[in-house]
C-alpha positions in Angstrom: 0.0 0.0 0.0 1.2 3.5 -0.9 -0.6 5.5 1.9 -0.1 8.9 0.3 -1.2 12.4 1.2 -3.2 12.9 -2.1 -3.9 9.3 -3.1 -3.9 5.8 -1.6 -2.9 2.9 -3.9 -3.1 -0.8 -3.2 -1.2 -3.6 -4.9 -2.2 -7.2 -4.5 0.3 -10.0 -5.0 -0.2 -11.5 -8.5 -2.9 -8.9 -9.4 -1.0 -5.6 -9.7 -2.5 -2.2 -8.7 -6.2 -2.8 -7.7 -7.0 0.5 -6.0 -6.0 4.1 -6.8 -8.3 6.5 -4.9 -7.9 9.9 -3.3 -7.0 9.8 0.4 -10.2 11.3 1.6 -13.2 10.3 3.7 -16.5 11.8 4.6 -17.9 11.1 8.1 -21.2 11.8 9.8 -20.7 14.3 12.5 -23.6 12.9 14.4 -22.7 9.1 14.3 -19.1 9.1 13.2 -20.1 6.6 10.5 -18.3 6.5 7.2 -20.4 8.2 4.5 -18.0 8.2 1.5 -14.4 7.5 0.7 -11.9 8.1 -2.1 -13.2 9.6 -5.3 -16.8 10.0 -3.9 -15.4 11.8 -0.9 -13.3 14.1 -3.0 -16.4 15.0 -5.1 -18.1 16.1 -2.0 -15.4 18.5 -0.8 -16.8 21.9 -0.1 -20.3 20.8 -1.0 -21.6 19.1 2.1 -24.1 20.3 4.7 -22.9 20.7 8.3 -23.9 17.2 9.3 -21.0 15.8 7.2 -17.3 16.3 7.6 -14.8 15.9 4.7 -11.4 14.8 6.0 -8.0 14.3 4.5 -6.5 11.9 7.0 -3.0 12.2 5.7 -0.9 15.4 5.8 2.7 15.9 4.7 2.9 12.1 4.1 2.0 11.1 7.7 -1.2 10.4 9.6 -3.0 13.6 10.7 -6.3 11.8 11.8 -5.8 8.4 13.3 -9.4 7.3 13.4 -10.2 8.4 9.8 -7.0 6.7 8.5 -7.9 3.4 10.3 -11.3 3.5 8.6 -9.9 4.3 5.2 -7.3 1.5 5.4 -9.9 -1.0 6.7 -12.3 0.0 3.8 -9.6 -0.5 1.1 -8.4 -3.8 2.6 -12.0 -5.1 2.9 -12.8 -4.0 -0.7 -10.1 -6.4 -2.1 -10.0 -9.0 0.7 -13.1 -11.1 -0.2 -11.7 -11.9 -3.6 -8.1 -12.3 -2.9 -7.4 -13.2 0.7 -8.4 -16.4 2.6 -6.9 -15.1 5.8 -5.7 -11.9 7.3 -3.1 -10.3 4.9 0.4 -9.2 5.3 0.9 -5.6 4.3 3.8 -3.4 3.3 3.2 0.3 3.5 5.3 3.0 1.9 6.2 5.9 4.2 8.3 9.1 4.0 12.0 8.7 4.7 11.8 11.4 7.4 9.1 9.6 9.4 9.5 9.7 13.2 9.1 6.7 15.5 5.8 8.1 16.8 4.5 8.4 13.2 5.7 4.9 12.3 3.7 3.6 15.3 0.6 5.4 14.1 0.8 3.8 10.7 1.4 0.3 12.1 -1.4 0.7 14.7 -3.8 2.0 12.0 -3.0 -1.0 9.8 -3.2 -3.6 12.6 -6.5 -2.1 13.7 -7.8 -2.6 10.1 -7.4 -6.4 10.4 -4.0 -7.3 8.9 -1.8 -9.9 10.6 1.6 -8.3 9.8 2.8 -4.8 8.9 6.1 -3.9 7.3 7.2 -0.3 6.4 9.4 0.7 3.5 10.7 4.2 2.8 9.0 5.7 -0.3 12.2 6.6 -2.2 13.4 3.0 -1.9 10.0 1.8 -3.0 10.0 4.2 -5.9 13.5 3.2 -7.0 12.5 -0.5 -6.9 9.3 0.4 -8.8 11.2 2.1 -11.5 13.5 -0.9 -11.7 16.7 1.0 -10.8 19.5 -1.4 -9.9 19.2 -0.8 -6.1 21.2 -3.9 -5.3 24.3 -2.9 -7.3 27.2 -0.9 -5.9 26.4 2.3 -7.7 24.7 5.6 -7.0 21.0 5.7 -7.9 19.4 9.1 -7.3 15.6 9.0 -7.1 13.4 12.1 -6.5 9.8 11.1 -5.5 7.5 14.1 -5.6 4.2 13.2 -3.9 1.3 15.2 -2.5 2.7 16.0 0.9 6.5 15.3 0.7 9.3 15.3 -1.7 11.8 12.5 -1.1 15.3 12.7 -2.4 17.6 9.6 -1.9 20.8 8.1 -3.2 20.5 4.3 -3.0 23.2 1.6 -3.3 23.4 -2.1 -2.3 19.9 -2.2 -0.9 20.6 0.7 1.4 20.1 4.5 1.5 23.4 6.3 1.3 21.7 9.7 1.5 18.1 10.8 2.1 16.2 13.9 2.7 12.4 14.4 3.0 11.0 17.9 2.6 7.4 18.8 3.3 7.1 20.6 0.0 5.4 18.9 -2.9 2.1 18.8 -4.8 -0.1 20.3 -2.0 2.3 23.2 -1.6 2.1 23.9 -5.3 -1.7 23.9 -5.2 -1.8 26.3 -2.2 0.7 28.5 -3.9 -1.5 28.5 -7.0 -4.6 29.5 -5.1 -2.7 32.3 -3.3 -1.2 33.7 -6.6 -4.7 33.8 -8.3 -6.3 35.4 -5.2 -3.6 38.1 -5.1 -3.2 38.8 -8.8 -6.7 38.3 -10.1 -8.8 38.8 -6.9 -10.3 35.4 -7.5 -10.8 32.8 -4.9 -10.6 29.2 -6.2 -10.8 25.8 -4.5 -7.8 23.7 -3.8 -8.8 21.1 -6.3 -9.4 23.7 -9.0 -5.8 24.7 -8.3 -4.7 21.1 -8.6 -6.5 20.8 -12.0 -4.8 23.9 -13.3 -1.4 22.7 -12.2 -1.9 19.4 -13.9 -3.2 21.0 -17.1 -0.7 23.8 -17.7 1.8 23.6 -14.8 5.3 24.3 -15.9 8.7 24.6 -14.2 10.6 25.8 -17.3 9.5 28.0 -20.2 7.8 26.2 -23.0 8.2 26.7 -26.8 4.5 27.3 -27.2 2.2 29.1 -24.8 -0.7 27.0 -23.3 -3.7 28.2 -21.3 -6.7 27.1 -19.4 -9.7 28.6 -17.6 -9.9 29.1 -13.8 -13.3 29.2 -12.1 -14.0 30.6 -8.7 -15.6 33.5 -6.7 -14.8 37.1 -7.4 -13.7 38.6 -4.1 -14.9 42.1 -5.1 -18.4 41.3 -6.2 -18.9 37.9 -4.5 -20.1 36.4 -7.7 -18.9 33.4 -9.7 -16.2 34.3 -12.3 -14.0 32.6 -14.9 -10.6 33.9 -16.0 -8.0 32.6 -18.4 -4.5 31.6 -17.1 -1.4 30.9 -19.1 1.6 28.6 -18.3 3.6 31.7 -17.4 1.0 32.5 -14.6 1.3 28.9 -13.3 5.1 29.0 -13.5 5.2 32.2 -11.4 2.7 30.7 -8.9 4.6 27.5 -8.2 8.1 28.9 -8.5 8.8 28.9 -4.7 8.0 25.2 -4.1 9.8 24.2 -7.3 12.8 26.1 -6.1 12.7 24.2 -2.8 12.6 20.9 -4.7 15.5 21.8 -6.9 17.5 23.0 -3.9 16.9 19.6 -2.1 18.2 17.7 -5.2 21.2 20.0 -5.4 21.9 19.5 -1.7 22.0 15.7 -2.3 24.5 16.2 -5.1 26.7 18.4 -3.0 26.6 16.1 0.0 27.5 12.8 -1.6 30.9 11.2 -2.4 32.8 11.9 -5.6 32.2 8.2 -6.6 28.4 8.5 -6.2 28.5 11.9 -8.0 30.3 10.3 -10.9 27.7 7.5 -11.1 24.8 10.0 -11.0 26.3 12.1 -13.7 26.5 9.0 -15.8 23.2 7.3 -14.9 21.2 10.5 -14.3 18.4 11.4 -11.9 15.0 9.7 -12.0 11.8 11.6 -11.1 8.8 9.7 -9.7 5.5 10.7 -8.1 2.8 13.0 -9.4 5.1 16.0 -9.3 7.3 14.4 -12.0 4.4 15.2 -14.4 5.0 18.9 -14.0 6.1 20.1 -17.5 9.7 21.2 -17.8 10.7 20.1 -14.3 13.3 17.7 -15.7 14.6 20.3 -18.1 15.0 22.8 -15.2 16.8 20.3 -13.1 19.0 19.3 -16.0 20.0 23.0 -16.6 20.6 23.8 -13.0 22.5 20.6 -12.1 24.2 19.8 -15.4 23.0 16.3 -15.0 20.7 14.0 -17.1 17.2 13.8 -15.7 14.6 11.1 -16.6 11.0 10.7 -15.7 9.8 7.2 -14.5 7.7 5.3 -17.0 4.8 5.2 -14.5 5.5 8.1 -12.1 2.1 8.0 -10.3 2.4 4.4 -9.4 6.1 4.0 -8.9 5.9 3.7 -5.2 3.1 1.1 -5.1 4.7 -0.8 -7.9 7.9 -1.0 -5.8 6.0 -2.0 -2.7 4.4 -4.8 -4.8 7.7 -6.0 -6.1 9.1 -6.0 -2.6 6.1 -8.2 -1.5 6.4 -10.6 -4.4 10.2 -10.9 -4.2 10.3 -10.9 -0.4 13.5 -12.8 0.1 15.4 -10.2 -2.0 13.8 -7.1 -0.6 13.0 -7.9 3.0 16.3 -6.3 4.0 15.0 -2.9 2.9 12.1 -2.8 5.4 12.6 -0.3 8.2 10.7 -2.0 11.0 
């Protein structure tokens, strides 16, 4: 399971990725009962009466609401268990590399309370590297950058171990919030966070494009209080997300500066691999390549790199059990 801030993905042995849903739940304030989860919960965001509460149980890659997370994990496990499991399953969960012992315990307790028999944790950059089929078992420097919803993980991996790692809490969510602030300040328009996410996905860029692209932005005019639509260009979005993109670039540069000459030589030869939803930002690879003078490649399946790696670790347990962190 990739228990992400933005999305939760589940891989079942022999079946592949069977669940890819937003990490959101809707609960009844009166009874505490689960009303909706995943895509249905996301569709209700900002549109529910007071008797319902829409919750994002994960924040910055870790559990922010224990009870909601437990219910979400239990729901996803139950939704696949009748078909695939004859007994309580063993589960591997991808977690940020900067996770604390308290946060580890919260993830393990949530999973155990959901009805699994055994919980193992794997750091997300290791899982992403495995999922992109980087040679993590070889004596060479593999630099992976996993840009998720809540965290960006930068790691150099060699011989099934992490030689360098840094987890910064700047990623997709920060970009969405920066987008909403920029539009509010420049155009006096208030937009929802998921509208900001849509705009980022459609025309978000980290480096100038050869041809201008644009999209509409819909929200509430702060002057008149009425619905309003404006047109945004890729230049607008590039300005809006420049600060979080700078932070990500700085984290990668720091990794390059704090490694050994031997690893640096390997990375210069092999390049940097981008994974996670943030890898889909147009021009991010080009910007890193220009700033670091190093080849940059995007994973073939960036959105599912972590859960694919978790699945490979589960299916090839004898090889990868050494990379578990609990």
